[in-house]
BAMI-861823 format. One record per atom (N, C-alpha, C, O): atom name; x, z, y. Coordinates in pm, 1 decimal. Atoms other than C-alpha are relative to their C-alpha. Layout:
<recs>
atomo=CA&east=X&up=Z&north=Y
...
</recs>
This chain:
<recs>
atomo=N&east=82.5&up=0.0&north=-119.9
atomo=CA&east=0.0&up=0.0&north=0.0
atomo=C&east=86.8&up=0.0&north=126.1
atomo=O&east=59.2&up=-72.6&north=221.6
atomo=N&east=-86.2&up=-7.7&north=-118.0
atomo=CA&east=277.9&up=89.8&north=243.0
atomo=C&east=68.6&up=-133.9&north=27.1
atomo=O&east=78.6&up=-177.0&north=142.0
atomo=N&east=-66.1&up=129.8&north=-15.6
atomo=CA&east=459.6&up=-239.2&north=179.8
atomo=C&east=-96.2&up=-101.6&north=58.7
atomo=O&east=-58.5&up=-179.2&north=146.5
atomo=N&east=100.4&up=93.7&north=-50.8
atomo=CA&east=139.4&up=-434.9&north=241.9
atomo=C&east=-25.1&up=24.4&north=148.6
atomo=O&east=-34.0&up=-70.3&north=226.7
atomo=N&east=23.8&up=-32.7&north=-140.4
atomo=CA&east=79.0&up=-251.6&north=569.5
atomo=C&east=118.2&up=-41.4&north=87.4
atomo=O&east=100.2&up=-90.1&north=199.0
atomo=N&east=-118.7&up=40.3&north=-76.9
atomo=CA&east=435.8&up=-313.5&north=682.2
atomo=C&east=4.8&up=-151.1&north=17.9
atomo=O&east=39.9&up=-199.8&north=125.4
atomo=N&east=3.3&up=146.0&north=-10.0
atomo=CA&east=401.9&up=-685.9&north=604.4
atomo=C&east=-106.8&up=-45.1&north=99.0
atomo=O&east=-84.0&up=-137.4&north=177.3
atomo=N&east=106.5&up=33.9&north=-94.7
atomo=CA&east=73.0&up=-700.7&north=794.9
atomo=C&east=44.6&up=26.1&north=143.4
atomo=O&east=15.9&up=-52.2&north=234.0
atomo=N&east=-48.9&up=-34.0&north=-134.2
atomo=CA&east=236.9&up=-529.7&north=1091.6
atomo=C&east=98.4&up=-105.2&north=49.4
atomo=O&east=95.3&up=-143.0&north=166.5
atomo=N&east=-93.7&up=106.3&north=-37.1
atomo=CA&east=516.6&up=-788.8&north=1089.3
atomo=C&east=-76.1&up=-126.3&north=36.5
atomo=O&east=-44.9&up=-190.1&north=137.1
atomo=N&east=75.8&up=122.6&north=-26.9
atomo=CA&east=265.9&up=-1074.8&north=1073.3
atomo=C&east=-73.2&up=5.7&north=133.6
atomo=O&east=-75.5&up=-92.4&north=207.9
atomo=N&east=68.9&up=-15.7&north=-128.8
atomo=CA&east=64.4&up=-938.9&north=1365.8
atomo=C&east=100.7&up=-6.9&north=114.4
atomo=O&east=75.4&up=-71.4&north=216.1
atomo=N&east=-102.7&up=1.6&north=-104.7
atomo=CA&east=380.8&up=-881.5&north=1568.3
atomo=C&east=56.3&up=-140.3&north=19.5
atomo=O&east=86.3&up=-179.3&north=132.3
atomo=N&east=-45.6&up=139.3&north=-11.0
atomo=CA&east=497.5&up=-1237.5&north=1490.9
atomo=C&east=-99.1&up=-84.3&north=78.9
atomo=O&east=-59.7&up=-160.7&north=166.9
atomo=N&east=102.7&up=75.5&north=-72.6
atomo=CA&east=167.3&up=-1383.5&north=1611.1
atomo=C&east=0.8&up=36.1&north=147.8
atomo=O&east=-7.5&up=-50.7&north=234.7
atomo=N&east=-1.8&up=-46.6&north=-137.9
atomo=CA&east=179.9&up=-1171.7&north=1923.5
atomo=C&east=121.6&up=-55.1&north=74.7
atomo=O&east=108.7&up=-106.3&north=185.9
atomo=N&east=-122.1&up=49.6&north=-64.1
atomo=CA&east=541.4&up=-1265.7&north=2000.8
atomo=C&east=-6.7&up=-149.8&north=26.4
atomo=O&east=29.6&up=-196.3&north=134.4
atomo=N&east=11.3&up=145.1&north=-15.3
atomo=CA&east=476.5&up=-1636.0&north=1942.7
atomo=C&east=-100.6&up=-37.3&north=109.0
atomo=O&east=-78.1&up=-130.7&north=185.9
atomo=N&east=101.4&up=25.0&north=-103.3
atomo=CA&east=164.8&up=-1625.2&north=2160.8
atomo=C&east=58.7&up=23.8&north=139.5
atomo=O&east=43.4&up=-59.3&north=229.0
atomo=N&east=-56.3&up=-31.2&north=-131.2
atomo=CA&east=346.2&up=-1457.3&north=2448.7
atomo=C&east=117.9&up=-90.7&north=34.6
atomo=O&east=142.7&up=-117.8&north=152.1
atomo=N&east=-109.2&up=94.7&north=-26.2
atomo=CA&east=645.6&up=-1689.5&north=2408.7
atomo=C&east=-55.9&up=-130.0&north=56.7
atomo=O&east=1.4&up=-187.4&north=149.4
atomo=N&east=62.9&up=122.6&north=-51.4
atomo=CA&east=415.1&up=-1988.6&north=2461.2
atomo=C&east=-50.4&up=21.0&north=141.9
atomo=O&east=-33.1&up=-65.0&north=228.3
atomo=N&east=48.1&up=-29.4&north=-135.5
atomo=CA&east=253.8&up=-1822.9&north=2762.1
atomo=C&east=115.9&up=12.2&north=98.0
atomo=O&east=107.3&up=-34.3&north=211.6
atomo=N&east=-117.5&up=-16.9&north=-84.4
atomo=CA&east=594.6&up=-1731.6&north=2900.0
atomo=C&east=59.5&up=-136.9&north=34.5
atomo=O&east=95.2&up=-162.8&north=149.4
atomo=N&east=-54.0&up=133.6&north=-20.8
atomo=CA&east=718.1&up=-2087.7&north=2856.1
atomo=C&east=-86.8&up=-79.0&north=98.2
atomo=O&east=-36.1&up=-161.6&north=174.1
atomo=N&east=92.5&up=68.5&north=-91.4
atomo=CA&east=409.1&up=-2209.6&north=3043.5
atomo=C&east=-5.7&up=68.9&north=136.1
atomo=O&east=-73.5&up=21.2&north=227.1
atomo=N&east=-2.6&up=-69.9&north=-128.9
atomo=CA&east=477.4&up=-1958.2&north=3322.7
atomo=C&east=-122.1&up=86.0&north=23.5
atomo=O&east=-151.4&up=121.6&north=137.7
atomo=N&east=124.0&up=-75.0&north=-13.6
atomo=CA&east=159.0&up=-1762.7&north=3253.5
atomo=C&east=17.6&up=148.5&north=-30.5
atomo=O&east=-49.2&up=231.7&north=30.8
atomo=N&east=-18.8&up=-138.7&north=41.2
atomo=CA&east=283.3&up=-1440.8&north=3088.9
atomo=C&east=113.0&up=64.5&north=80.8
atomo=O&east=194.0&up=-4.2&north=143.1
atomo=N&east=-106.1&up=-71.1&north=-70.5
atomo=CA&east=505.6&up=-1173.4&north=3237.5
atomo=C&east=114.3&up=31.4&north=-94.8
atomo=O&east=96.4&up=37.1&north=-216.5
atomo=N&east=-119.3&up=-32.1&north=77.5
atomo=CA&east=854.8&up=-1090.1&north=3121.8
atomo=C&east=-17.8&up=130.2&north=-76.8
atomo=O&east=20.1&up=138.6&north=-193.6
atomo=N&east=16.9&up=-130.4&north=65.5
atomo=CA&east=763.6&up=-728.9&north=3042.8
atomo=C&east=-82.9&up=-11.9&north=-127.4
atomo=O&east=-48.2&up=46.5&north=-230.1
atomo=N&east=87.3&up=15.2&north=116.4
atomo=CA&east=484.6&up=-830.8&north=2805.5
atomo=C&east=72.8&up=-74.3&north=-111.3
atomo=O&east=62.9&up=-36.7&north=-228.2
atomo=N&east=-73.7&up=78.3&north=99.6
atomo=CA&east=703.8&up=-1088.3&north=2630.4
atomo=C&east=107.8&up=85.4&north=-66.1
atomo=O&east=124.3&up=80.0&north=-188.0
atomo=N&east=-106.7&up=-82.6&north=56.2
atomo=CA&east=991.6&up=-842.0&north=2586.2
atomo=C&east=-56.7&up=112.2&north=-86.5
atomo=O&east=2.2&up=146.6&north=-189.0
atomo=N&east=60.4&up=-106.6&north=80.5
atomo=CA&east=762.4&up=-566.3&north=2458.5
atomo=C&east=-48.0&up=-53.8&north=-134.4
atomo=O&east=-33.0&up=12.8&north=-236.8
atomo=N&east=45.0&up=57.0&north=127.3
atomo=CA&east=611.8&up=-797.4&north=2196.5
atomo=C&east=120.8&up=-30.8&north=-88.7
atomo=O&east=114.8&up=-15.0&north=-210.7
atomo=N&east=-123.5&up=27.5&north=73.3
atomo=CA&east=964.9&up=-899.4&north=2096.3
atomo=C&east=53.6&up=129.1&north=-63.2
atomo=O&east=98.2&up=128.1&north=-177.9
atomo=N&east=-51.3&up=-128.2&north=50.5
atomo=CA&east=1065.4&up=-533.3&north=2056.1
atomo=C&east=-89.9&up=57.3&north=-109.7
atomo=O&east=-40.1&up=119.2&north=-203.7
atomo=N&east=89.3&up=-47.0&north=105.5
atomo=CA&east=754.7&up=-448.8&north=1851.8
atomo=C&east=26.9&up=-74.0&north=-131.0
atomo=O&east=26.7&up=-14.0&north=-238.5
atomo=N&east=-32.3&up=78.4&north=119.1
atomo=CA&east=837.1&up=-731.5&north=1612.0
atomo=C&east=129.7&up=49.9&north=-62.4
atomo=O&east=137.1&up=69.0&north=-183.8
atomo=N&east=-128.2&up=-48.9&north=48.1
atomo=CA&east=1196.1&up=-611.7&north=1583.1
atomo=C&east=-16.0&up=134.3&north=-71.8
atomo=O&east=38.3&up=154.3&north=-180.4
atomo=N&east=22.1&up=-131.9&north=59.5
atomo=CA&east=1084.2&up=-255.2&north=1512.6
atomo=C&east=-70.4&up=-13.2&north=-135.5
atomo=O&east=-32.4&up=53.3&north=-231.8
atomo=N&east=73.9&up=18.4&north=125.5
atomo=CA&east=838.7&up=-371.3&north=1244.1
atomo=C&east=90.2&up=-59.4&north=-108.2
atomo=O&east=84.7&up=-17.6&north=-223.8
atomo=N&east=-88.9&up=63.2&north=97.2
atomo=CA&east=1099.9&up=-590.5&north=1076.2
atomo=C&east=108.8&up=95.5&north=-48.0
atomo=O&east=139.8&up=99.0&north=-167.1
atomo=N&east=-104.3&up=-94.9&north=39.3
atomo=CA&east=1370.6&up=-323.5&north=1079.3
atomo=C&east=-56.7&up=111.3&north=-88.5
atomo=O&east=12.9&up=162.9&north=-175.9
atomo=N&east=64.4&up=-100.9&north=82.5
atomo=CA&east=1124.2&up=-74.8&north=930.8
atomo=C&east=-26.5&up=-52.3&north=-141.1
atomo=O&east=-30.2&up=25.5&north=-236.5
atomo=N&east=32.8&up=60.9&north=128.6
atomo=CA&east=1046.6&up=-318.5&north=647.6
atomo=C&east=123.5&up=-29.4&north=-85.1
atomo=O&east=124.9&up=-1.2&north=-205.0
atomo=N&east=-117.2&up=46.6&north=75.3
atomo=CA&east=1389.7&up=-450.5&north=548.5
atomo=C&east=100.5&up=112.9&north=-24.5
atomo=O&east=123.3&up=198.3&north=61.2
atomo=N&east=-101.4&up=-99.7&north=34.7
atomo=CA&east=1650.6&up=-240.3&north=369.4
atomo=C&east=132.9&up=-63.7&north=-38.0
atomo=O&east=237.1&up=1.4&north=-30.3
atomo=N&east=-122.4&up=70.0&north=37.7
atomo=CA&east=1903.6&up=-499.6&north=253.0
atomo=C&east=83.5&up=-27.5&north=125.1
atomo=O&east=30.4&up=-78.8&north=223.6
atomo=N&east=-84.6&up=20.3&north=-117.8
atomo=CA&east=2201.8&up=-514.1&north=494.3
atomo=C&east=-2.4&up=-143.3&north=53.7
atomo=O&east=-6.0&up=-163.0&north=175.1
atomo=N&east=2.4&up=139.8&north=-46.8
atomo=CA&east=2198.9&up=-895.8&north=507.7
atomo=C&east=-132.5&up=-33.8&north=67.7
atomo=O&east=-135.3&up=-109.3&north=164.9
atomo=N&east=130.3&up=22.0&north=-62.9
atomo=CA&east=1827.1&up=-896.4&north=587.5
atomo=C&east=-7.0&up=67.7&north=136.3
atomo=O&east=-63.3&up=12.7&north=230.9
atomo=N&east=-1.7&up=-72.7&north=-127.6
atomo=CA&east=1879.1&up=-636.7&north=861.0
atomo=C&east=78.9&up=-79.0&north=103.7
atomo=O&east=35.4&up=-93.2&north=218.0
atomo=N&east=-81.1&up=81.7&north=-91.3
atomo=CA&east=2154.6&up=-848.4&north=1016.1
atomo=C&east=-76.8&up=-126.2&north=38.5
atomo=O&east=-71.8&up=-168.2&north=154.0
atomo=N&east=79.2&up=120.1&north=-29.6
atomo=CA&east=1928.1&up=-1155.2&north=989.9
atomo=C&east=-112.0&up=31.6&north=99.8
atomo=O&east=-143.9&up=-50.9&north=185.4
atomo=N&east=103.7&up=-41.4&north=-95.4
atomo=CA&east=1653.6&up=-964.7&north=1174.1
atomo=C&east=59.3&up=9.3&north=140.1
atomo=O&east=0.4&up=-39.5&north=236.5
atomo=N&east=-65.5&up=-10.6&north=-131.0
atomo=CA&east=1895.3&up=-881.9&north=1455.9
atomo=C&east=37.9&up=-138.8&north=52.9
atomo=O&east=27.8&up=-164.0&north=173.0
atomo=N&east=-36.0&up=135.7&north=-41.5
atomo=CA&east=2012.6&up=-1245.7&north=1462.0
atomo=C&east=-123.0&up=-73.0&north=55.2
atomo=O&east=-114.9&up=-140.1&north=158.1
atomo=N&east=124.0&up=62.3&north=-47.2
atomo=CA&east=1652.7&up=-1367.6&north=1495.7
atomo=C&east=-43.0&up=58.7&north=134.0
atomo=O&east=-87.6&up=-13.7&north=223.0
atomo=N&east=36.6&up=-65.5&north=-126.0
atomo=CA&east=1586.7&up=-1112.4&north=1769.2
atomo=C&east=89.2&up=-49.7&north=113.4
atomo=O&east=42.7&up=-72.0&north=225.2
atomo=N&east=-93.3&up=50.9&north=-101.0
atomo=CA&east=1897.1&up=-1229.9&north=1953.7
atomo=C&east=-38.5&up=-141.9&north=41.7
atomo=O&east=-38.7&up=-173.2&north=160.8
atomo=N&east=39.5&up=137.8&north=-33.3
atomo=CA&east=1786.9&up=-1595.1&north=1932.9
atomo=C&east=-125.3&up=-0.5&north=86.6
atomo=O&east=-135.3&up=-77.7&north=181.9
atomo=N&east=122.6&up=-10.3&north=-79.4
atomo=CA&east=1445.1&up=-1500.2&north=2065.8
atomo=C&east=30.8&up=48.5&north=141.6
atomo=O&east=-24.5&up=-3.0&north=238.8
atomo=N&east=-38.8&up=-52.2&north=-131.9
atomo=CA&east=1602.5&up=-1300.8&north=2350.6
atomo=C&east=72.3&up=-106.6&north=82.1
atomo=O&east=54.3&up=-114.9&north=203.6
atomo=N&east=-67.5&up=109.9&north=-69.9
atomo=CA&east=1824.2&up=-1598.7&north=2435.8
atomo=C&east=-102.1&up=-98.6&north=55.7
atomo=O&east=-88.7&up=-146.4&north=168.3
atomo=N&east=104.2&up=92.7&north=-45.9
atomo=CA&east=1515.8&up=-1819.8&north=2457.1
atomo=C&east=-74.8&up=55.4&north=120.0
atomo=O&east=-101.9&up=-17.1&north=215.8
atomo=N&east=68.7&up=-63.4&north=-113.1
atomo=CA&east=1339.0&up=-1572.6&north=2685.1
atomo=C&east=88.7&up=-6.1&north=123.8
atomo=O&east=41.1&up=-36.3&north=233.3
atomo=N&east=-92.1&up=2.9&north=-113.8
atomo=CA&east=1646.6&up=-1553.4&north=2906.0
atomo=C&east=6.0&up=-139.3&north=62.2
atomo=O&east=5.6&up=-152.3&north=184.6
atomo=N&east=-4.2&up=137.4&north=-50.5
atomo=CA&east=1662.4&up=-1933.7&north=2936.1
atomo=C&east=-126.6&up=-31.3&north=78.9
atomo=O&east=-120.1&up=-89.4&north=187.2
atomo=N&east=127.0&up=27.1&north=-67.7
atomo=CA&east=1293.6&up=-1953.4&north=3028.0
atomo=C&east=-7.2&up=73.7&north=132.9
atomo=O&east=-50.1&up=17.4&north=233.6
atomo=N&east=4.4&up=-80.3&north=-122.5
atomo=CA&east=1324.0&up=-1673.5&north=3283.6
atomo=C&east=92.6&up=-59.3&north=106.0
atomo=O&east=54.9&up=-68.0&north=222.8
atomo=N&east=-92.2&up=61.9&north=-95.6
atomo=CA&east=1628.1&up=-1835.0&north=3446.1
atomo=C&east=-57.7&up=-131.2&north=55.2
atomo=O&east=-49.2&up=-159.1&north=174.8
atomo=N&east=59.9&up=126.2&north=-43.0
atomo=CA&east=1451.8&up=-2171.8&north=3454.1
atomo=C&east=-114.4&up=24.7&north=99.2
atomo=O&east=-127.2&up=-45.6&north=199.5
atomo=N&east=111.0&up=-33.5&north=-89.8
atomo=CA&east=1144.5&up=-2013.8&north=3613.8
atomo=C&east=52.7&up=48.5&north=134.9
atomo=O&east=-0.1&up=11.8&north=239.8
atomo=N&east=-57.7&up=-53.2&north=-124.3
atomo=CA&east=1359.0&up=-1829.6&north=3869.4
atomo=C&east=55.9&up=-112.8&north=86.4
atomo=O&east=32.0&up=-117.7&north=207.1
atomo=N&east=-59.6&up=110.6&north=-75.8
atomo=CA&east=1548.7&up=-2143.0&north=3968.7
atomo=C&east=-103.7&up=-105.4&north=38.6
atomo=O&east=-80.9&up=-185.8&north=129.1
atomo=N&east=105.8&up=95.9&north=-29.2
atomo=CA&east=1225.8&up=-2343.3&north=3967.6
atomo=C&east=-93.2&up=44.5&north=111.0
atomo=O&east=-188.2&up=-26.0&north=145.2
atomo=N&east=79.4&up=-44.6&north=-114.1
atomo=CA&east=1080.0&up=-2137.4&north=4248.9
atomo=C&east=-122.7&up=82.2&north=-35.7
atomo=O&east=-209.0&up=103.0&north=49.6
atomo=N&east=115.7&up=-83.7&north=34.7
atomo=CA&east=831.2&up=-1924.4&north=4055.3
atomo=C&east=21.8&up=140.7&north=53.7
atomo=O&east=119.2&up=166.9&north=124.3
atomo=N&east=-6.2&up=-137.8&north=-49.7
atomo=CA&east=769.2&up=-1557.4&north=4125.3
atomo=C&east=97.7&up=88.2&north=-76.6
atomo=O&east=98.7&up=209.6&north=-56.5
atomo=N&east=-97.1&up=-77.4&north=77.4
atomo=CA&east=1045.4&up=-1449.2&north=3884.9
atomo=C&east=110.8&up=47.2&north=93.9
atomo=O&east=169.9&up=-31.7&north=167.6
atomo=N&east=-98.8&up=-58.9&north=-89.8
atomo=CA&east=1281.6&up=-1212.6&north=4064.2
atomo=C&east=138.1&up=5.9&north=-65.9
atomo=O&east=152.5&up=-14.6&north=-186.4
atomo=N&east=-135.7&up=-18.7&north=50.1
atomo=CA&east=1654.5&up=-1160.0&north=4029.6
atomo=C&east=2.8&up=118.3&north=-96.5
atomo=O&east=75.8&up=115.8&north=-195.6
atomo=N&east=6.0&up=-116.1&north=87.6
atomo=CA&east=1572.4&up=-822.0&north=3874.0
atomo=C&east=-54.4&up=-38.6&north=-137.9
atomo=O&east=-7.3&up=12.6&north=-239.4
atomo=N&east=54.8&up=43.5&north=128.2
atomo=CA&east=1365.9&up=-992.6&north=3603.9
atomo=C&east=100.8&up=-84.3&north=-77.5
atomo=O&east=108.4&up=-75.7&north=-200.1
atomo=N&east=-108.2&up=74.7&north=65.8
atomo=CA&east=1651.0&up=-1231.8&north=3531.1
atomo=C&east=99.0&up=99.7&north=-59.3
atomo=O&east=146.2&up=82.2&north=-171.7
atomo=N&east=-89.9&up=-105.1&north=48.4
atomo=CA&east=1870.7&up=-923.1&north=3499.2
atomo=C&east=-56.4&up=70.4&north=-122.2
atomo=O&east=18.3&up=101.0&north=-215.2
atomo=N&east=64.2&up=-62.7&north=115.7
atomo=CA&east=1619.9&up=-763.5&north=3259.4
atomo=C&east=15.3&up=-87.2&north=-124.2
atomo=O&east=49.7&up=-38.5&north=-231.9
atomo=N&east=-9.9&up=92.4&north=114.0
atomo=CA&east=1619.3&up=-1071.4&north=3037.5
atomo=C&east=143.7&up=-8.0&north=-50.1
atomo=O&east=167.6&up=-12.7&north=-170.8
atomo=N&east=-141.2&up=5.0&north=37.5
atomo=CA&east=1999.0&up=-1085.9&north=3042.0
atomo=C&east=40.6&up=130.1&north=-69.4
atomo=O&east=109.7&up=127.1&north=-171.1
atomo=N&east=-29.9&up=-129.3&north=62.9
atomo=CA&east=2027.1&up=-713.3&north=2964.0
atomo=C&east=-56.7&up=5.2&north=-141.1
atomo=O&east=11.1&up=50.0&north=-233.5
atomo=N&east=63.7&up=-0.6&north=131.4
atomo=CA&east=1783.9&up=-752.7&north=2674.2
atomo=C&east=79.9&up=-84.1&north=-99.0
atomo=O&east=101.5&up=-42.8&north=-213.0
atomo=N&east=-80.1&up=87.8&north=86.6
atomo=CA&east=1987.5&up=-1042.1&north=2531.9
atomo=C&east=132.7&up=65.7&north=-35.5
atomo=O&east=173.9&up=63.1&north=-151.5
atomo=N&east=-127.8&up=-67.3&north=24.8
atomo=CA&east=2314.9&up=-850.4&north=2569.7
atomo=C&east=-17.8&up=120.7&north=-92.3
atomo=O&east=66.7&up=146.6&north=-178.0
atomo=N&east=29.4&up=-115.0&north=84.3
atomo=CA&east=2157.9&up=-541.4&north=2410.7
atomo=C&east=-16.3&up=-43.5&north=-145.4
atomo=O&east=38.1&up=20.2&north=-235.5
atomo=N&east=19.6&up=49.4&north=135.9
atomo=CA&east=2047.4&up=-742.4&north=2106.0
atomo=C&east=130.8&up=-55.0&north=-57.8
atomo=O&east=157.4&up=-40.7&north=-177.2
atomo=N&east=-128.7&up=52.5&north=46.0
atomo=CA&east=2387.1&up=-911.9&north=2086.4
atomo=C&east=90.4&up=114.1&north=-45.9
atomo=O&east=156.5&up=104.3&north=-149.3
atomo=N&east=-79.1&up=-117.7&north=34.1
atomo=CA&east=2558.9&up=-573.3&north=2083.2
atomo=C&east=-51.2&up=65.6&north=-128.7
atomo=O&east=27.8&up=103.9&north=-215.0
atomo=N&east=56.3&up=-63.7&north=118.5
atomo=CA&east=2320.2&up=-431.5&north=1823.8
atomo=C&east=19.2&up=-85.6&north=-124.9
atomo=O&east=32.2&up=-31.9&north=-234.9
atomo=N&east=-32.5&up=88.2&north=112.6
atomo=CA&east=2373.9&up=-735.7&north=1601.5
atomo=C&east=143.2&up=25.4&north=-45.6
atomo=O&east=168.7&up=39.7&north=-165.1
atomo=N&east=-139.6&up=-27.5&north=32.1
atomo=CA&east=2749.0&up=-677.3&north=1617.4
atomo=C&east=14.4&up=136.0&north=-68.5
atomo=O&east=87.8&up=148.8&north=-166.4
atomo=N&east=-5.8&up=-133.5&north=58.7
atomo=CA&east=2699.5&up=-307.0&north=1541.3
atomo=C&east=-57.9&up=1.5&north=-141.5
atomo=O&east=-4.9&up=69.5&north=-229.4
atomo=N&east=59.8&up=6.8&north=134.3
atomo=CA&east=2473.4&up=-386.8&north=1243.1
atomo=C&east=96.5&up=-66.2&north=-97.2
atomo=O&east=108.8&up=-23.0&north=-211.8
atomo=N&east=-98.2&up=66.8&north=86.3
atomo=CA&east=2736.4&up=-624.3&north=1104.4
atomo=C&east=112.6&up=96.2&north=-36.3
atomo=O&east=153.5&up=103.3&north=-152.2
atomo=N&east=-107.4&up=-95.9&north=26.2
atomo=CA&east=3006.2&up=-358.8&north=1140.0
atomo=C&east=-45.8&up=111.0&north=-93.2
atomo=O&east=26.3&up=148.6&north=-185.6
atomo=N&east=53.7&up=-109.6&north=80.1
atomo=CA&east=2787.0&up=-85.7&north=990.6
atomo=C&east=-10.7&up=-38.6&north=-147.0
atomo=O&east=15.0&up=42.6&north=-235.9
atomo=N&east=22.1&up=44.9&north=137.0
atomo=CA&east=2716.2&up=-293.3&north=682.6
atomo=C&east=118.9&up=-76.5&north=-57.4
atomo=O&east=109.0&up=-134.8&north=-165.4
atomo=N&east=-121.8&up=61.7&north=51.2
atomo=CA&east=3069.6&up=-431.6&north=646.1
atomo=C&east=-8.5&up=-151.9&north=-11.8
atomo=O&east=56.0&up=-211.4&north=-98.3
atomo=N&east=14.0&up=145.6&north=2.5
atomo=CA&east=2968.7&up=-791.2&north=717.3
atomo=C&east=88.9&up=-62.4&north=107.0
atomo=O&east=119.3&up=3.1&north=206.7
atomo=N&east=-85.1&up=65.0&north=-101.2
atomo=CA&east=3184.9&up=-1042.9&north=907.4
atomo=C&east=-69.0&up=-2.6&north=136.2
atomo=O&east=-189.0&up=-27.7&north=147.4
atomo=N&east=57.3&up=-4.2&north=-134.9
atomo=CA&east=3138.6&up=-1014.6&north=1281.1
atomo=C&east=-34.6&up=-138.6&north=52.1
atomo=O&east=-124.7&up=-153.2&north=134.7
atomo=N&east=26.3&up=137.3&north=-44.1
atomo=CA&east=3148.4&up=-1391.9&north=1329.7
atomo=C&east=-39.1&up=-83.8&north=-119.5
atomo=O&east=22.5&up=-76.5&north=-225.9
atomo=N&east=38.6&up=91.9&north=106.1
atomo=CA&east=2966.2&up=-1648.2&north=1123.5
atomo=C&east=93.2&up=-120.3&north=4.3
atomo=O&east=170.1&up=-136.7&north=99.0
atomo=N&east=-82.6&up=122.3&north=2.8
atomo=CA&east=3135.0&up=-1973.4&north=1023.8
atomo=C&east=-33.6&up=-88.8&north=117.5
atomo=O&east=54.9&up=-153.4&north=173.7
atomo=N&east=42.5&up=82.2&north=-113.7
atomo=CA&east=2929.9&up=-2148.8&north=1293.7
atomo=C&east=62.8&up=49.6&north=129.1
atomo=O&east=108.5&up=-29.8&north=211.4
atomo=N&east=-55.7&up=-57.8&north=-122.6
atomo=CA&east=3050.6&up=-1907.0&north=1563.3
atomo=C&east=150.7&up=-23.3&north=8.8
atomo=O&east=203.3&up=-45.5&north=117.9
atomo=N&east=-144.7&up=12.2&north=-3.5
atomo=CA&east=3414.7&up=-1937.9&north=1464.3
atomo=C&east=45.5&up=-143.8&north=23.5
atomo=O&east=161.9&up=-166.5&north=56.7
atomo=N&east=-37.0&up=139.6&north=-25.8
atomo=CA&east=3407.2&up=-2319.4&north=1497.0
atomo=C&east=-29.5&up=-42.7&north=142.7
atomo=O&east=1.4&up=-155.2&north=182.0
atomo=N&east=32.9&up=34.2&north=-139.6
atomo=CA&east=3285.0&up=-2307.0&north=1856.7
atomo=C&east=121.3&up=13.6&north=89.3
atomo=O&east=112.5&up=-11.0&north=209.6
</recs>
């Protein structure tokens, strides 16, 4: 029962995050709402997964999502929308926070800090 509830929570959080990502991309949603939905998804996924590689993959997905939000926020800011410099800073901080936590998860679980893709860049 607990596993089923955790999976349902992940699915709801995924739908919510995807919905707000689309709204954010269209300039309709706020940064705070998008980041909160992203964090709820992360929390649900970390609560579900126990395998170190899965945990690192969750952090990697969260980082990619945060990068996308940051790109959208920067584009909106430079495009003349109501996005402030502080909101750009929030998006950047969120991305850096996830990047740091991904690195920490890799170290904690004894996994390589750089993937093969990263080392060829």
